[in-house]
N, C-alpha and C positions, 0 to 999 in steps of 0.2 A: 413697502408700508401700507399699511389699514387705515383705516377710515369707520368709526361710524356711518352707518347706511342713511344719507338724507342731511350728512352734515352738511350743508352746501357753503355757510359761514365759516369755513375752515380753507376753502379753497386758497386766497392769498397766503397763509401760512404751508399751505402743500405745496404751492407755486415757490414760493420762501425754500422751502425742505431741498426740495432739489436741485434748486438751484446751488443752494452749499454744497452738497452731494458731490454735485458736479465740480462744482473749484477747488474742489479736496480729491478729484480723483477717484470716489466711491461711486461703482455704479448702483443703483438704485434701481426696484422693481414695484409695482405696484398693483394691489387688488382690483378691481373692478372700479370700485367705487373710488380709489384716491385716485388710478388711475384718469379717471372723466374730470377731477378736478386742478389734477396736476396736468394736464391738456398736452401740449407738446411734449414736455419733456419724458410724458410716458410710452411716447412711441414705441415701439417694436418692445416694452419692456411690461408688460401689464400680462399679468397670469392669476391666473383663480385661485382661491384661496388656499385649497390643497396645494396645487403644487408650488407656491409661495413659500409656505414655511418649508418645505425640503429642498429650495434651491438659494435661501439667501442666508447671513451668517447672523444677521441680528435683524428685530425684526419691531420697528417701532408703529406704533398702536396710538389713533388719537381719537378719542373717545373717553367712554365713562369704564366703570366695572363689566355691564354685560358686553363689551365690544373686547375687554380683558380675556372675560370667561369663555366665549367664542373662540377666539384666538388660541387659547391655550389650547382647546379641545383640537384643535387644528395641528397643531404641533405635533398635541399628543401622538394625535392616529397616524399623522407621519412618522412617529419613532424618532423624532431625533432630539438634538438637543441643545436647538438655537436660541438665545436667550431673549425678552422680552423686552424693550422700553416703552413707557407708558406714559401718554400728555397726557393731563386730563380736559375732555373737555364734556364735563355729564354735569350732573349733580352734586355727587355726592364724592365719588370721588374717592373711595378709601385704599383700594388698592391702586389706581391709577394717581397714585399720590402725587405727582411730578406736574407745576405748575407751566402755563402758556412762558411766562417769564424766563423761566428755569432752561426753557427748550435744548436752549444751543449750546448752553455750558454745560447741560446731561449728556447730548446728544456728542460732544464734541470728547468730552470722556469712555464714550461709551464705544465710538469710533477705533479711539486711541488705544482701547482695554484696559483704561483703568480704574473703572469703574466698576463697584464692589458689586456680586450677584448675588441671591438670595434664594437658596432651592426651599419650595415650599413641595412637600408631599400630596402627590393626587391619588384618586382610585380610580377603579376603572370596574361599572357598574354593569351585570347582565340582566338582561330577563326572561328567564326561560318557561316557554310553556311546553309541556307531553313529552319533557327531557330533551328541547330541541331550545338552544338560543335564537330568540327571535329580535335581541335587541342588544347591542353593546355598547358602551360610549365612555370615555373616559372624565373626571370630574373635577374640579379645582375647589367648589365649593363646598356641594351638598347634595347625597337625593333625596325626597321627600316623597313621603307617602303618606295620602290626603284623603280626605272623604269628599265625594262629591258637593254641589252646593245646596241639592235638595234633600241628602241623605242622613242615615243617622252615622254614632260613632262610630270608625273602625275598629276591627277585630282582630288585630295582626298578630300572627306568632313568629317570635324573633329570637336566632340562638349565636351564637359568638362560636367559631372554630367545631362545630356539632351538639356543643353545650348549650340544653336553652336555655335559655336566662328568663322569659317570659311572658304573659300575654298583654297586648300594651292594650288598653282598652281610653283610646282619646279620637279625639278628630283627628290625628295624624303623626306620622313621626319623623322627624328627620335625624339623618347620616352624617353628620359634618365633619370636613376634617376641620384644624386648626386655625386656616386661612378662612374659611366659613363659618368658624367660630360669631364674628362678629357682623352676619347677614341676616339670614330667618334664624339659626340660633336663639341667637339675644334676643329678639323681639319674641321668640316661645320663649324668654326666660332659662336659657341655659348661657353657658359661664363663658370669657371669655379666655380664653388659649392663645397664651404666646405661637406665635408661627415654628419656633426652633422647636414646640414641644412635638414630638414622636405618637401621633394619637390622633384616636375617633372619636366623635360622640355622639349619643345617640339623647335623642330629647324628645320627649310626647311633648303635643299640642293640645293643649290644654285636656291634660287627662282627666279622664273619671276616678281616678283615683288618690287624694291629695300623697299619700307614700310613693307615687311613682313618681321619681324623680329623674334629671338627667345623670346620666352616666358616661364617665371618660376611661375608653378600651386602649389596649396596644396600636396600635396601627398595623400590625403585622397581622392583626386578626382579619378573619376571614365573617363577614356578617351574613345571615338568612334571613330574606322577612315573605311572610306567606300569607296574604290574606284571605280571611276565615270566613269569607262570604257564602250566602246561599247562594243553590246552582241558579247560573242565569244573572244573577248578578254583575253589573260591569258600575258599580258608583263607589269606584275607589283608583286612586288615579296615583302615577308616578311620578317626581316632576324631578329633571335630572341637571344640575345646575342652570335651573330656572332659563333653560334654552328647548328643550322637548320632553313633552310628555306623552303619558299611552296611558289608554285603559286599562285594569287589571280582574283579571277572572278567577274562579277559586283556585286555580291550577296551576297557577305560575306560580312562582318564584323569582322573588328578588337577591341576588346575589351579589354583594357588595367587599372587593377588596384591594388592596395596596397596590397603584399602577407599577410596570416597570420601571419607570423616570420619571423623575421632579419637574417640577418646573422653574426652570431659570429667569427669575425677574431682578430687573436693574435697578440699583436702587442709589442714585446718584447724589442725593439730597444729604445734610449730614442729620435731617429729624428721626428722633430715634422712635418705635413704633409707639411708644407710650406717648408722646410728643402729637404723633398722629392718630392715637382715641384720644384728646383731648383734644386736639383742632376738628377733627374730622365728628365725632361722634360724642362732644362736650360730656367726656368722662371725668368722671370722679370736682367736677367743677360744681360750685354751688350755684 
C-alpha cells in the first residue's frame, strides 16, 4: 500500500483496509508513510518504495495523480508488471478516478482478479552530457523543457528518429503521452488523446510563431531535444513527470523513447473515459 505523504486524514481508512485484507488471508505490505498510518498491522511488513514495487502482486495507491505518477515510476524502475489500483484522495484525481465509497468493491474485484486492466504506454527519458547519460527516468505523463522564470524564450532543436523537425522558439516544449494529454499539454493548447492511441505529442508552450502548432507522432519514435543557449547559461530546465527537474546547458541532449513496459492500471468502475473527461474536466459541457 502506498499513501500520499502527509495524508494523516487517511489513518482510519488505511487501518480498515489492512484489517479487510487480513480477514481474507491476503498478505499486505506498506511503504513507510502507509506503515506509519497502519500502526501494528504494518509490523514487519514495511518496505521502502522501490522494494515494495518488486515484492507485491498489486499496488494500492491512496492519494492523487502525483502519488500515482511517483508510484508508476518506481514500478517501471523495478522492471515489473504489477498493476495499480488508485483511490482518489487528491483534488482532481483524473488518473486516480476511483472514489472512496467505491474502494472495497474495487479492491475485492482487484484481489479476485476480475477487474479490467488498462495498459498505458510509458516513456523513458535520458539526459546526456558530453556523450554520457547523467540521468534516466521512466515517464507516464510528460517531459517538459522550459525556460527559467527570468530568462528569455527557449530555442530548442528537435529531431524525431534522427530527422530534423524544427527549431522551436517558445517558452518551452511538452513531450506527452496520451495519458499525459489531459495534464500540462491540455493547458498549453494541446489536443486530448484517448489513452488507447499509441502516440506521443509535441506541444510548444506559448510559441513565438503562430504556425508552430502541436504535432502527434508515433509512440515508436525516438525524440531528441537540444537547447540552443549561450555558453555558460543554465536557464533552461527539464522536468520529468513533475517529479524531478534539472538545469540544462548547451551541450546537453534530452532523448525520449518508448519504455520497455507499459503501466498496468486497474479501472474497476464502469465510467467510460469520456465520462471521466466530462466529470473531472467539465469537457464539452456548457
